NUDOLUM-6584 format. One line per field, with one value per residue: residue number from 1; residue in one letter; y, x, z of N, C-alpha, C, O in turn. Coordinates in nm, 3 decimals. Atoms other than C-alpha are relative to their C-alpha. Layout:
seq: (NUM,...)
type: (a,...)
nc2: (Y,...)
nc1: (X,...)
nc3: (Z,...)
cac2: (Y,...)
cac1: (X,...)
cac3: (Z,...)
cc2: (Y,...)
cc1: (X,...)
cc3: (Z,...)
oc2: (Y,...)
oc1: (X,...)
oc3: (Z,...)
//
This chain:
seq: (1,2,3,4,5,6,7,8,9,10,11,12,13,14,15,16,17,18,19,20,21,22,23,24,25,26,27,28,29,30,31,32,33,34,35,36,37,38,39,40,41,42,43,44,45,46,47,48,49,50,51,52,53,54,55,56,57,58,59,60,61,62,63,64,65,66,67,68,69,70,71,72,73,74,75,76,77,78,79,80,81,82,83,84,85,86,87,88,89,90,91,92,93,94,95,96,97,98,99,100,101,102,103,104,105,106,107,108,109,110,111,112,113,114,115,116,117,118,119,120,121,122,123,124,125,126,127,128,129,130,131,132,133,134,135,136,137,138,139,140,141,142,143,144,145,146,147,148,149,150,151,152,153,154,155,156,157,158,159,160,161,162,163,164,165,166,167,168,169,170,171,172,173,174,175,176,177,178,179,180,181,182,183,184,185,186,187,188,189,190,191,192,193,194,195,196,197,198,199,200,201,202,203,204,205,206,207,208,209,210,211,212,213,214,215,216,217,218,219,220,221,222,223,224,225,226,227,228,229,230,231,232,233,234,235)
type: (m,r,d,s,h,a,a,a,l,g,l,a,l,t,f,l,a,g,c,a,s,s,t,p,y,f,s,g,a,r,t,t,p,s,g,r,a,d,v,f,l,g,s,a,v,r,a,p,l,g,d,i,r,r,n,d,l,t,r,t,d,e,e,r,s,l,l,t,l,l,g,r,e,g,v,a,p,v,e,g,a,r,i,g,l,s,d,h,v,d,v,g,v,l,v,s,a,t,s,v,a,l,g,a,r,r,a,f,v,l,d,e,d,t,r,i,v,l,g,l,t,p,r,m,g,f,l,t,g,d,d,a,r,g,l,s,f,g,v,d,v,p,a,v,l,a,l,n,f,a,g,i,y,e,v,w,t,g,i,r,a,g,i,d,s,a,t,g,r,v,g,e,v,t,d,l,s,m,t,g,i,r,a,g,a,v,l,g,v,s,a,g,f,r,t,l,a,v,l,v,e,l,a,a,d,y,e,w,w,r,g,s,v,g,a,n,a,s,s,l,s,g,v,v,l,t,p,a,f,a,i,r,i,r,l)
nc2: (-0.136,0.017,0.054,-0.112,-0.096,0.069,-0.037,-0.137,-0.027,0.053,-0.069,-0.120,0.016,0.054,-0.130,-0.069,0.105,-0.079,-0.098,0.029,-0.009,0.093,-0.072,0.033,-0.112,0.015,-0.084,-0.011,-0.061,-0.147,-0.073,-0.003,-0.103,-0.133,0.020,0.122,0.049,0.135,0.057,0.108,0.094,0.123,0.049,0.010,0.083,-0.043,0.129,-0.010,0.095,0.037,-0.018,-0.094,0.062,0.019,0.147,0.098,0.079,-0.004,-0.130,-0.012,-0.087,-0.152,-0.042,-0.025,-0.112,-0.110,0.005,-0.066,-0.137,-0.017,-0.006,0.113,0.081,0.032,-0.068,-0.130,-0.057,-0.130,-0.071,-0.128,-0.071,-0.101,-0.111,-0.064,-0.146,-0.021,0.143,0.066,-0.026,0.047,-0.007,0.124,0.040,0.158,0.050,0.137,0.033,-0.119,-0.109,-0.088,-0.064,-0.096,0.006,-0.091,0.065,-0.066,0.075,-0.054,0.079,0.050,0.013,0.028,0.098,0.051,-0.109,-0.005,-0.053,-0.024,-0.029,-0.032,0.060,0.008,0.093,-0.020,0.106,-0.017,0.128,0.020,0.136,0.034,-0.113,-0.106,-0.116,-0.075,-0.039,0.012,-0.076,0.029,-0.050,0.085,-0.056,0.079,-0.069,0.132,-0.003,0.043,0.050,0.047,0.109,-0.007,-0.072,0.115,0.054,-0.115,0.055,-0.099,0.054,-0.130,-0.013,-0.100,-0.036,-0.076,-0.010,0.000,-0.023,0.017,-0.042,0.038,0.046,0.106,-0.025,-0.123,0.006,0.030,-0.092,0.063,-0.085,0.103,-0.057,0.110,-0.059,0.122,-0.023,0.126,0.010,0.012,0.039,0.014,0.017,0.000,0.023,-0.063,-0.120,-0.146,-0.032,0.109,0.076,0.064,-0.043,0.081,-0.083,0.069,-0.086,0.057,-0.114,0.039,-0.118,-0.012,-0.063,-0.067,-0.058,0.031,0.043,-0.027,-0.018,0.084,-0.042,0.109,-0.030,0.103,-0.026,0.125,-0.019,0.019,0.016,-0.057,0.015,-0.109,0.020,-0.090,-0.040,-0.151,-0.071,-0.123,-0.083)
nc1: (-0.023,-0.044,0.138,0.094,-0.060,0.006,0.148,0.034,-0.080,0.080,0.121,-0.031,-0.046,0.144,0.079,-0.067,0.004,0.056,-0.087,-0.077,0.084,0.004,0.045,-0.079,-0.020,0.094,-0.041,0.058,-0.106,0.014,0.088,0.135,0.025,0.062,0.159,0.048,-0.009,-0.021,0.035,-0.030,0.082,-0.064,-0.055,-0.163,-0.035,-0.113,-0.052,-0.139,-0.091,-0.113,-0.018,0.117,0.115,0.035,0.079,-0.104,0.045,-0.120,0.012,0.054,0.114,-0.044,-0.055,0.117,0.048,-0.078,0.014,0.123,-0.024,-0.032,0.119,0.070,-0.017,0.126,0.074,0.082,0.064,-0.039,0.078,-0.057,0.048,-0.079,0.039,-0.122,0.013,-0.025,-0.025,-0.116,0.019,0.111,0.014,0.110,0.008,0.003,0.031,-0.036,0.013,0.000,-0.097,0.034,-0.127,0.025,-0.097,0.009,-0.100,-0.042,-0.039,-0.078,0.026,-0.120,0.036,0.136,0.044,-0.101,-0.006,-0.041,0.098,-0.059,0.111,0.002,0.119,0.026,0.091,0.035,0.058,0.068,-0.056,0.093,0.005,-0.064,-0.016,-0.114,0.068,-0.105,0.028,-0.115,-0.003,-0.107,0.005,-0.075,-0.035,-0.024,-0.067,-0.002,0.013,0.121,-0.011,0.099,0.003,0.107,0.140,0.075,-0.092,-0.082,-0.106,-0.075,-0.097,-0.079,-0.052,0.080,-0.047,0.113,-0.019,0.123,-0.012,0.108,0.025,0.114,-0.022,0.087,0.067,-0.015,-0.136,-0.112,-0.005,-0.057,-0.067,-0.068,-0.025,-0.045,-0.058,0.005,-0.058,0.005,0.039,0.149,0.038,0.136,0.050,0.157,0.041,0.122,0.024,-0.024,0.087,-0.001,-0.136,-0.033,-0.127,-0.070,-0.109,-0.088,-0.093,-0.093,-0.061,-0.075,0.058,-0.045,0.068,-0.060,0.100,0.008,0.111,-0.045,-0.154,-0.062,-0.054,0.016,-0.046,0.031,0.008,0.033,0.081,0.158,0.061,0.138,0.072,0.119,0.077,0.139,0.064,0.008,0.072,-0.049,0.137)
nc3: (0.068,0.119,0.080,0.028,0.109,0.110,0.017,0.053,0.118,0.065,0.022,0.079,0.134,0.058,0.033,0.117,0.110,0.137,0.047,0.127,0.122,0.101,0.120,0.137,0.087,0.129,0.073,0.123,0.096,0.011,-0.085,0.046,0.103,-0.043,-0.013,-0.036,-0.126,-0.003,-0.133,-0.021,-0.105,-0.004,-0.130,-0.015,-0.100,-0.064,-0.008,-0.070,0.039,-0.072,-0.130,-0.061,0.018,-0.147,-0.042,-0.035,-0.115,-0.095,-0.061,-0.122,0.014,0.005,0.133,0.090,-0.026,0.082,0.134,0.072,0.055,0.135,0.065,0.006,0.111,0.061,0.106,-0.006,0.118,0.057,0.075,0.016,0.114,0.038,0.111,0.072,0.008,0.131,0.064,-0.037,-0.130,-0.070,-0.137,-0.038,-0.126,-0.001,-0.148,-0.024,-0.144,-0.065,0.029,0.103,0.082,0.124,0.078,0.141,0.092,0.130,0.103,0.100,0.113,0.065,0.127,-0.014,-0.068,-0.132,-0.082,-0.129,-0.104,-0.127,-0.091,-0.134,-0.051,-0.159,-0.089,-0.140,-0.054,-0.140,-0.093,-0.111,-0.034,-0.099,-0.100,0.063,0.123,0.056,0.157,0.070,0.112,0.077,0.140,0.100,0.118,0.091,0.143,0.096,0.157,0.016,0.119,0.049,0.107,0.095,-0.061,-0.069,-0.107,-0.062,-0.070,-0.064,-0.097,-0.066,-0.144,-0.065,-0.148,-0.079,-0.150,-0.095,-0.172,-0.091,-0.161,-0.067,-0.137,-0.058,-0.143,-0.042,-0.052,0.110,0.100,0.126,0.093,0.085,0.138,0.068,0.134,0.096,0.159,0.088,0.152,0.042,0.143,0.009,0.119,0.014,0.135,0.007,0.085,-0.077,-0.119,-0.095,0.011,-0.135,-0.029,-0.083,-0.027,-0.094,-0.045,-0.078,-0.078,-0.146,-0.113,-0.123,-0.109,-0.121,-0.083,-0.123,-0.058,-0.132,-0.006,0.067,0.146,0.081,0.137,0.071,0.155,0.084,0.133,0.009,0.126,-0.008,0.131,0.018,0.127,-0.009,0.124,0.024,0.079,0.053,0.035)
cac2: (-3.703,-3.833,-4.022,-3.723,-3.505,-3.774,-3.762,-3.408,-3.404,-3.657,-3.485,-3.171,-3.308,-3.489,-3.145,-3.023,-3.316,-3.073,-2.826,-2.996,-2.935,-3.195,-2.947,-3.035,-2.792,-2.911,-2.686,-2.783,-2.666,-2.296,-2.047,-2.018,-1.816,-1.446,-1.435,-1.789,-2.010,-2.343,-2.564,-2.847,-3.148,-3.438,-3.575,-3.590,-3.824,-3.744,-4.062,-4.021,-4.264,-4.428,-4.271,-4.027,-4.302,-4.323,-4.667,-4.842,-5.120,-5.083,-4.743,-4.638,-4.461,-4.134,-4.160,-4.209,-3.919,-3.704,-3.817,-3.674,-3.328,-3.389,-3.423,-3.649,-3.964,-4.055,-3.909,-3.549,-3.403,-3.121,-2.853,-2.516,-2.278,-2.041,-1.716,-1.590,-1.221,-1.229,-1.485,-1.527,-1.435,-1.619,-1.626,-1.907,-2.075,-2.463,-2.616,-2.941,-3.073,-2.800,-2.581,-2.299,-2.192,-1.885,-1.854,-1.626,-1.760,-1.604,-1.774,-1.711,-1.847,-2.040,-2.127,-2.213,-2.518,-2.483,-2.250,-2.175,-2.120,-1.949,-1.926,-1.799,-1.979,-1.851,-2.079,-2.106,-2.385,-2.453,-2.685,-2.846,-3.180,-3.320,-3.018,-2.808,-2.503,-2.286,-2.171,-2.256,-2.022,-2.096,-2.029,-2.237,-2.122,-2.355,-2.308,-2.571,-2.644,-2.693,-2.876,-2.908,-3.188,-3.144,-2.963,-3.299,-3.401,-3.180,-3.249,-3.037,-3.086,-2.862,-2.772,-2.622,-2.495,-2.390,-2.309,-2.348,-2.216,-2.320,-2.178,-2.285,-2.445,-2.783,-2.744,-2.451,-2.507,-2.636,-2.369,-2.487,-2.343,-2.547,-2.449,-2.681,-2.619,-2.852,-2.867,-3.116,-3.189,-3.211,-3.413,-3.397,-3.512,-3.461,-3.567,-3.413,-3.115,-2.746,-2.776,-3.113,-3.282,-3.530,-3.437,-3.680,-3.534,-3.680,-3.448,-3.560,-3.347,-3.363,-3.186,-3.063,-2.962,-2.769,-2.630,-2.673,-2.817,-2.660,-2.676,-2.956,-2.892,-3.128,-3.188,-3.422,-3.477,-3.708,-3.771,-3.724,-3.840,-3.655,-3.831,-3.624,-3.650,-3.398,-3.345,-2.979,-2.795,-2.501,-2.242)
cac1: (1.278,1.450,1.110,0.925,1.157,1.153,0.754,0.737,0.989,0.795,0.461,0.602,0.753,0.430,0.272,0.536,0.440,0.252,0.544,0.708,0.560,0.429,0.320,0.402,0.499,0.289,0.472,0.343,0.521,0.433,0.280,-0.090,-0.205,-0.315,-0.670,-0.692,-0.720,-0.582,-0.749,-0.590,-0.734,-0.515,-0.288,0.074,0.250,0.521,0.765,1.089,1.366,1.635,1.758,1.445,1.185,0.978,0.817,1.159,1.089,1.446,1.394,1.334,1.020,1.219,1.389,1.043,0.922,1.207,1.145,0.789,0.944,1.021,0.644,0.353,0.414,0.143,-0.113,-0.258,-0.525,-0.409,-0.629,-0.529,-0.548,-0.353,-0.429,-0.230,-0.155,0.013,0.157,0.479,0.345,0.120,-0.003,-0.189,-0.268,-0.215,-0.359,-0.217,-0.362,-0.296,-0.067,-0.152,0.110,0.093,0.278,0.412,0.610,0.790,0.866,1.154,1.109,1.394,1.220,0.841,0.831,1.095,1.094,1.274,1.033,1.133,0.895,0.854,0.629,0.564,0.378,0.193,0.085,-0.151,0.001,-0.257,-0.290,-0.206,-0.275,-0.035,-0.101,0.130,0.198,0.466,0.602,0.820,0.909,1.029,1.218,1.180,1.373,1.261,1.322,0.985,0.935,0.639,0.571,0.313,0.063,-0.011,0.299,0.466,0.796,0.937,1.263,1.479,1.586,1.421,1.528,1.318,1.307,1.052,1.026,0.783,0.682,0.428,0.373,0.251,0.029,0.124,0.504,0.696,0.788,0.873,1.121,1.232,1.384,1.420,1.616,1.564,1.737,1.663,1.515,1.170,1.066,0.726,0.518,0.162,-0.039,-0.370,-0.502,-0.518,-0.832,-0.782,-0.438,-0.323,-0.009,0.241,0.528,0.821,1.031,1.339,1.468,1.742,1.612,1.807,1.614,1.742,1.578,1.462,1.193,1.176,1.537,1.625,1.825,1.748,1.880,1.770,1.820,1.760,1.593,1.219,1.045,0.709,0.541,0.221,-0.059,-0.350,-0.599,-0.553,-0.835,-0.777,-1.076)
cac3: (7.169,6.851,6.747,6.798,6.578,6.317,6.330,6.290,6.008,5.842,5.870,5.743,5.436,5.361,5.362,5.104,4.879,4.636,4.594,4.310,3.964,3.734,3.492,3.130,2.863,2.547,2.328,1.987,1.664,1.711,1.934,1.916,1.594,1.645,1.759,1.818,2.119,2.221,2.491,2.643,2.844,2.957,3.248,3.374,3.573,3.820,3.832,4.074,3.974,4.176,4.500,4.517,4.470,4.794,4.738,4.790,5.035,5.175,5.280,5.639,5.726,5.798,5.473,5.284,5.482,5.341,5.000,4.969,4.959,4.609,4.518,4.491,4.277,4.035,3.795,3.782,3.563,3.351,3.199,3.030,2.760,2.538,2.320,2.055,2.081,1.761,1.516,1.721,2.088,2.308,2.681,2.883,3.183,3.275,3.605,3.738,4.070,4.320,4.127,3.873,3.585,3.381,3.087,2.788,2.487,2.209,1.887,1.651,1.304,1.130,0.825,0.740,0.924,1.217,1.503,1.817,2.116,2.438,2.748,3.082,3.319,3.681,3.921,4.231,4.451,4.730,5.016,5.243,5.429,5.756,5.975,5.736,5.515,5.312,4.941,4.698,4.429,4.129,3.777,3.474,3.170,2.874,2.522,2.245,1.875,1.741,1.407,1.173,0.920,0.650,0.888,1.060,1.269,1.517,1.712,1.985,2.201,2.416,2.771,3.049,3.418,3.714,4.067,4.351,4.721,4.959,5.309,5.559,5.889,6.044,6.342,6.549,6.603,6.297,6.049,5.686,5.433,5.130,4.782,4.498,4.165,3.849,3.491,3.224,2.879,2.701,2.403,2.266,1.956,1.837,1.540,1.427,1.228,1.295,1.507,1.681,1.776,2.031,2.204,2.388,2.583,2.808,3.053,3.228,3.515,3.798,4.114,4.392,4.729,5.022,5.328,5.667,5.873,6.214,6.336,6.107,5.765,5.483,5.136,4.869,4.487,4.206,3.854,3.786,3.468,3.382,3.086,2.974,2.715,2.613,2.349,2.216,2.056,1.854,1.845)
cc2: (-0.029,-0.056,0.130,0.117,-0.077,0.003,0.130,0.040,-0.088,0.044,0.118,0.008,-0.051,0.119,0.063,-0.082,0.076,0.108,-0.019,-0.001,-0.126,0.060,-0.025,0.126,0.011,0.134,0.016,0.054,0.149,0.056,-0.008,0.109,0.120,-0.013,-0.122,-0.042,-0.156,-0.024,-0.131,-0.075,-0.127,-0.027,-0.001,-0.088,0.031,-0.155,0.026,-0.131,-0.028,0.063,0.103,-0.074,-0.048,-0.139,-0.127,-0.081,-0.019,0.132,0.011,0.080,0.169,0.023,0.015,0.148,0.116,0.007,0.060,0.141,0.015,-0.011,-0.141,-0.088,-0.038,0.109,0.132,0.044,0.130,0.061,0.140,0.050,0.104,0.092,0.051,0.168,0.055,-0.127,-0.064,0.034,-0.056,0.009,-0.131,-0.040,-0.168,-0.024,-0.137,-0.024,0.125,0.118,0.074,0.061,0.105,0.008,0.093,-0.078,0.096,-0.096,0.069,-0.095,0.005,-0.007,-0.012,-0.112,-0.035,0.134,-0.004,0.085,0.013,0.023,0.037,-0.047,0.017,-0.093,0.007,-0.125,0.010,-0.121,-0.023,-0.165,-0.016,0.099,0.101,0.088,0.083,0.020,-0.031,0.080,-0.059,0.041,-0.098,0.070,-0.108,0.059,-0.164,0.044,-0.057,-0.018,-0.026,-0.080,0.010,0.035,-0.112,-0.034,0.115,-0.066,0.131,-0.056,0.122,-0.023,0.071,0.002,0.059,0.005,0.003,0.028,-0.009,0.020,-0.043,-0.036,-0.135,0.029,0.143,0.034,-0.010,0.085,-0.087,0.091,-0.093,0.067,-0.122,0.079,-0.118,0.063,-0.140,0.036,-0.045,-0.065,-0.018,-0.027,0.018,-0.049,0.035,0.112,0.128,0.017,-0.116,-0.068,-0.076,0.005,-0.116,0.060,-0.087,0.108,-0.092,0.107,-0.059,0.115,-0.005,0.088,0.029,0.069,-0.040,-0.014,0.016,0.041,-0.098,0.036,-0.147,0.034,-0.142,0.046,-0.122,0.035,-0.021,0.004,0.058,-0.027,0.075,-0.045,0.116,-0.006,0.166,0.014,0.132,0.073,0.118)
cc1: (0.045,-0.129,-0.086,0.029,-0.013,-0.166,-0.029,0.054,-0.067,-0.129,0.022,0.044,-0.116,-0.081,0.070,-0.025,-0.044,0.096,0.067,-0.093,0.006,-0.065,0.072,0.011,-0.097,0.027,-0.078,0.107,0.021,-0.051,-0.143,-0.002,-0.075,-0.120,-0.056,0.025,0.022,-0.038,0.064,-0.062,0.089,0.054,0.147,0.039,0.127,0.077,0.146,0.074,0.115,0.013,-0.131,-0.147,-0.054,-0.058,0.109,-0.006,0.127,0.024,-0.065,-0.127,0.028,0.054,-0.126,-0.069,0.059,-0.024,-0.130,0.016,-0.008,-0.132,-0.085,0.036,-0.139,-0.059,-0.070,-0.069,0.075,-0.094,0.089,-0.029,0.103,-0.063,0.117,-0.022,0.059,0.065,0.142,-0.003,-0.121,0.006,-0.109,0.024,-0.005,-0.020,0.015,-0.033,-0.005,0.077,-0.089,0.124,-0.054,0.116,-0.003,0.120,0.035,0.083,0.095,0.012,0.119,-0.048,-0.166,-0.048,0.084,0.010,0.069,-0.101,0.036,-0.103,0.040,-0.117,-0.007,-0.116,-0.030,-0.077,-0.069,0.048,-0.096,0.027,0.086,0.035,0.120,-0.082,0.148,-0.013,0.153,0.008,0.112,-0.007,0.082,0.023,0.037,0.054,-0.025,0.026,-0.129,-0.008,-0.162,0.000,-0.137,-0.137,-0.060,0.083,0.066,0.093,0.058,0.102,0.090,0.036,-0.094,0.074,-0.108,0.044,-0.133,0.047,-0.133,0.013,-0.131,0.011,-0.094,-0.030,0.025,0.160,0.116,-0.002,0.068,0.063,0.065,0.028,0.035,0.057,-0.005,0.075,-0.041,-0.049,-0.146,0.004,-0.160,-0.051,-0.146,-0.044,-0.150,-0.017,-0.006,-0.101,0.010,0.122,0.013,0.149,0.065,0.133,0.090,0.110,0.097,0.077,0.092,-0.032,0.090,-0.100,0.073,-0.089,0.000,-0.142,-0.009,0.144,0.076,0.025,-0.014,0.055,-0.030,0.023,-0.003,-0.058,-0.130,-0.036,-0.143,-0.050,-0.163,-0.072,-0.101,-0.041,0.004,-0.116,0.003,-0.133,0.030)
cc3: (-0.157,-0.073,-0.030,-0.097,-0.131,-0.056,-0.048,-0.134,-0.107,-0.055,-0.076,-0.128,-0.083,-0.037,-0.117,-0.138,-0.138,-0.046,-0.125,-0.109,-0.058,-0.120,-0.128,-0.070,-0.129,-0.101,-0.137,-0.102,-0.008,0.109,-0.060,-0.120,0.072,-0.015,0.003,0.146,0.000,0.138,0.023,0.112,-0.004,0.142,-0.016,0.107,0.043,0.049,0.046,-0.037,0.110,0.152,0.061,-0.012,0.147,0.021,0.007,0.117,0.093,0.079,0.150,0.005,0.008,-0.152,-0.118,0.027,-0.066,-0.132,-0.046,-0.024,-0.145,-0.078,-0.004,-0.127,-0.046,-0.097,0.052,-0.103,-0.041,-0.096,-0.034,-0.120,-0.039,-0.095,-0.060,-0.005,-0.124,-0.066,0.064,0.173,0.065,0.159,0.036,0.130,0.010,0.172,-0.001,0.143,0.074,-0.032,-0.141,-0.064,-0.092,-0.074,-0.134,-0.073,-0.103,-0.103,-0.103,-0.124,-0.097,-0.143,0.021,0.107,0.132,0.080,0.132,0.097,0.125,0.087,0.120,0.094,0.161,0.050,0.127,0.038,0.136,0.076,0.105,0.026,0.128,0.119,-0.051,-0.088,-0.036,-0.158,-0.053,-0.129,-0.098,-0.140,-0.086,-0.144,-0.111,-0.136,-0.080,-0.134,-0.035,-0.167,-0.053,-0.124,-0.058,0.066,0.091,0.117,0.054,0.096,0.076,0.105,0.042,0.137,0.082,0.166,0.088,0.150,0.089,0.132,0.049,0.135,0.057,0.143,0.019,0.130,0.030,0.007,-0.112,-0.114,-0.124,-0.092,-0.096,-0.140,-0.085,-0.137,-0.094,-0.128,-0.048,-0.142,-0.007,-0.127,-0.015,-0.141,-0.003,-0.158,-0.003,-0.123,0.076,0.101,0.114,0.009,0.157,0.035,0.124,0.049,0.132,0.049,0.100,0.081,0.121,0.088,0.118,0.120,0.113,0.083,0.143,0.067,0.150,0.006,-0.080,-0.146,-0.067,-0.143,-0.072,-0.147,-0.072,-0.137,0.011,-0.146,0.019,-0.131,0.018,-0.119,0.017,-0.142,-0.019,-0.109,-0.032,-0.040,-0.070)
oc2: (0.041,-0.014,0.163,0.190,-0.007,0.030,0.147,0.121,-0.033,0.032,0.141,0.110,-0.018,0.117,0.128,-0.045,0.052,0.163,0.077,-0.056,-0.196,-0.010,-0.016,0.225,0.117,0.215,0.119,0.091,0.198,-0.025,-0.042,0.201,0.107,-0.059,-0.133,0.026,-0.231,0.045,-0.209,-0.018,-0.190,0.010,0.002,-0.096,0.054,-0.227,0.043,-0.230,0.069,0.032,0.125,-0.008,-0.122,-0.189,-0.246,-0.017,-0.078,0.143,-0.055,0.139,0.260,0.126,0.099,0.222,0.207,0.118,0.093,0.201,0.112,0.010,-0.253,-0.036,-0.048,0.209,0.132,0.046,0.202,-0.006,0.176,-0.011,0.159,0.042,0.078,0.224,0.168,-0.235,-0.173,0.026,-0.014,0.038,-0.184,0.000,-0.227,0.029,-0.208,0.032,0.209,0.212,0.015,0.121,0.087,-0.006,0.121,-0.134,0.181,-0.162,0.178,-0.210,0.105,0.062,0.016,-0.102,-0.142,0.241,-0.108,0.203,-0.089,0.084,0.012,-0.003,-0.077,-0.117,0.062,-0.178,0.090,-0.233,0.068,-0.240,0.040,0.100,0.165,0.069,0.084,-0.014,-0.015,0.079,-0.121,0.097,-0.150,0.127,-0.152,0.175,-0.272,0.160,-0.163,0.072,-0.077,-0.042,-0.009,0.001,-0.091,-0.049,0.210,-0.168,0.234,-0.152,0.225,-0.139,0.147,-0.096,0.129,-0.053,0.054,-0.017,0.052,-0.034,-0.052,0.010,-0.145,0.066,0.230,0.152,0.057,0.071,-0.175,0.201,-0.168,0.150,-0.214,0.192,-0.226,0.183,-0.243,0.145,-0.100,-0.019,-0.072,0.025,-0.002,-0.049,0.010,0.119,0.140,0.096,-0.090,-0.115,-0.039,-0.038,-0.147,0.111,-0.153,0.159,-0.185,0.194,-0.161,0.234,-0.111,0.200,-0.060,0.120,-0.098,0.064,-0.076,0.124,-0.089,0.076,-0.254,0.147,-0.249,0.161,-0.231,0.152,-0.114,0.096,0.043,0.064,0.098,-0.115,0.163,-0.024,0.236,-0.058,0.214,0.029,0.194)
oc1: (-0.013,-0.152,-0.135,-0.055,-0.042,-0.193,-0.100,-0.003,-0.072,-0.160,-0.053,0.035,-0.139,-0.150,0.000,0.017,0.000,0.061,0.102,-0.202,0.107,-0.116,0.195,-0.045,-0.147,-0.062,-0.136,0.218,0.115,-0.091,-0.165,0.079,-0.148,-0.170,-0.178,0.090,-0.038,-0.007,0.054,-0.107,0.099,-0.014,0.207,-0.034,0.213,0.017,0.229,0.001,0.157,-0.077,-0.156,-0.251,0.012,-0.079,0.077,0.012,0.121,0.107,-0.164,-0.158,-0.043,0.032,-0.122,-0.109,-0.005,-0.023,-0.141,-0.062,-0.065,-0.123,-0.034,0.056,-0.235,0.003,-0.127,-0.009,0.127,-0.130,0.183,-0.106,0.171,-0.148,0.225,-0.126,0.032,0.063,0.188,0.103,-0.231,0.113,-0.194,0.121,-0.075,0.046,-0.042,0.041,-0.083,0.093,-0.170,0.208,-0.150,0.228,-0.103,0.214,-0.047,0.181,0.062,0.052,0.166,0.012,-0.218,-0.152,0.081,0.034,0.045,-0.131,0.068,-0.195,0.157,-0.228,0.017,-0.217,0.049,-0.157,-0.039,0.040,-0.115,0.086,0.195,0.135,0.192,-0.194,0.251,-0.113,0.253,-0.087,0.205,-0.108,0.183,-0.067,0.152,0.030,0.025,0.011,-0.157,0.034,-0.244,0.078,-0.234,-0.247,-0.167,0.029,0.101,0.054,0.090,0.069,0.107,0.048,-0.177,0.135,-0.198,0.141,-0.235,0.152,-0.230,0.103,-0.229,0.103,-0.206,0.055,0.000,0.192,0.220,-0.100,0.152,0.009,0.149,-0.054,0.100,0.023,0.033,0.089,-0.047,-0.030,-0.208,0.082,-0.229,0.021,-0.211,0.034,-0.215,0.065,0.016,-0.080,-0.021,0.154,-0.031,0.229,-0.001,0.202,0.030,0.185,0.054,0.143,0.067,-0.022,0.107,-0.142,0.149,-0.189,0.099,-0.232,0.033,0.198,0.199,-0.070,0.012,0.070,-0.008,0.013,0.016,-0.077,-0.172,0.003,-0.203,-0.052,-0.222,-0.016,-0.132,0.032,-0.048,-0.119,-0.002,-0.204,-0.060)
oc3: (-0.240,-0.187,-0.138,-0.149,-0.228,-0.173,-0.148,-0.208,-0.217,-0.173,-0.171,-0.196,-0.199,-0.139,-0.194,-0.248,-0.251,-0.149,-0.194,-0.091,-0.054,-0.207,-0.134,-0.023,-0.167,-0.126,-0.169,-0.064,-0.070,0.192,-0.176,-0.117,0.170,-0.117,-0.011,0.226,-0.078,0.235,-0.072,0.211,-0.110,0.237,-0.123,0.205,-0.041,0.128,-0.044,-0.039,0.172,0.230,0.179,-0.006,0.220,0.132,0.003,0.221,0.200,0.170,0.180,-0.098,-0.034,-0.216,-0.208,-0.063,-0.118,-0.185,-0.164,-0.098,-0.195,-0.199,0.007,-0.236,0.030,-0.133,0.160,-0.210,0.043,-0.193,0.037,-0.194,0.047,-0.169,-0.006,-0.040,-0.162,-0.007,0.028,0.234,0.028,0.213,-0.037,0.196,-0.072,0.261,-0.083,0.224,0.030,0.046,-0.212,0.004,-0.167,-0.025,-0.200,-0.016,-0.138,-0.068,-0.152,-0.106,-0.151,-0.224,0.128,0.171,0.194,0.023,0.194,0.082,0.186,0.031,0.153,0.067,0.237,-0.017,0.205,-0.039,0.224,0.024,0.186,-0.051,0.143,0.192,0.025,-0.136,0.032,-0.221,0.017,-0.208,-0.045,-0.183,-0.037,-0.206,-0.113,-0.168,-0.051,-0.175,0.020,-0.241,0.024,-0.211,0.015,0.024,0.149,0.227,-0.016,0.151,0.017,0.175,-0.023,0.178,0.032,0.209,0.042,0.199,0.042,0.178,0.001,0.199,-0.017,0.210,-0.032,0.212,-0.053,0.019,-0.114,-0.188,-0.103,-0.109,-0.048,-0.179,-0.037,-0.170,-0.048,-0.152,0.020,-0.196,0.084,-0.211,0.072,-0.226,0.100,-0.254,0.098,-0.215,0.196,0.193,0.230,-0.100,0.266,-0.047,0.223,-0.040,0.216,-0.034,0.167,0.023,0.185,0.060,0.177,0.090,0.152,0.033,0.190,0.036,0.220,-0.068,-0.071,-0.215,-0.011,-0.188,-0.016,-0.189,-0.019,-0.171,0.080,-0.218,0.125,-0.213,0.124,-0.202,0.127,-0.239,0.068,-0.209,0.061,-0.132,-0.105)
//
């Protein structure tokens, strides 16, 4: 009986591997200008460290199954676009693997080359695999200081917080309910011109996960790094 419970738990948490986001921010030095559009093409990597790294050979099979709750490790493609509604407000969409993030941002000008950019990013993910199905919903709230240097180099750094909730079922009997909270920091740089730029970003977050798989309660926490890069084309 214990082995069957462990197997069911591992299968359920493998299903939830898509619920944690590896969606980057890609702020740039400002919001997208009014009447223009930014298109992003790139990739992001989810890299858990220390206690939440699944590929530690000292872990048991059950521990590795539990750690899949925190999200798939490795590379995911990222595509997206933003449209400027005014010189200080834009909206957009970013797609990474099986998650879709919508976003709205508001910039506050400190001087010609310095801005505070606040965002709100609702997110939805489709969870599938191993006879499992379900959905995840979440939201991120980033706040960054964005700097422009000579119209060629851009730097942004700040903090972000987020929450995710996933529900679903494995097979016909095992119900899933998980909630994750994260808080961390982001640093990004870009180089290029107004129409074409290369962006590189690194986010470091601490994540807490709590919930239940069938009748079993579980909890996990740890640090996750998300390096990412993209080409930005301004139309």
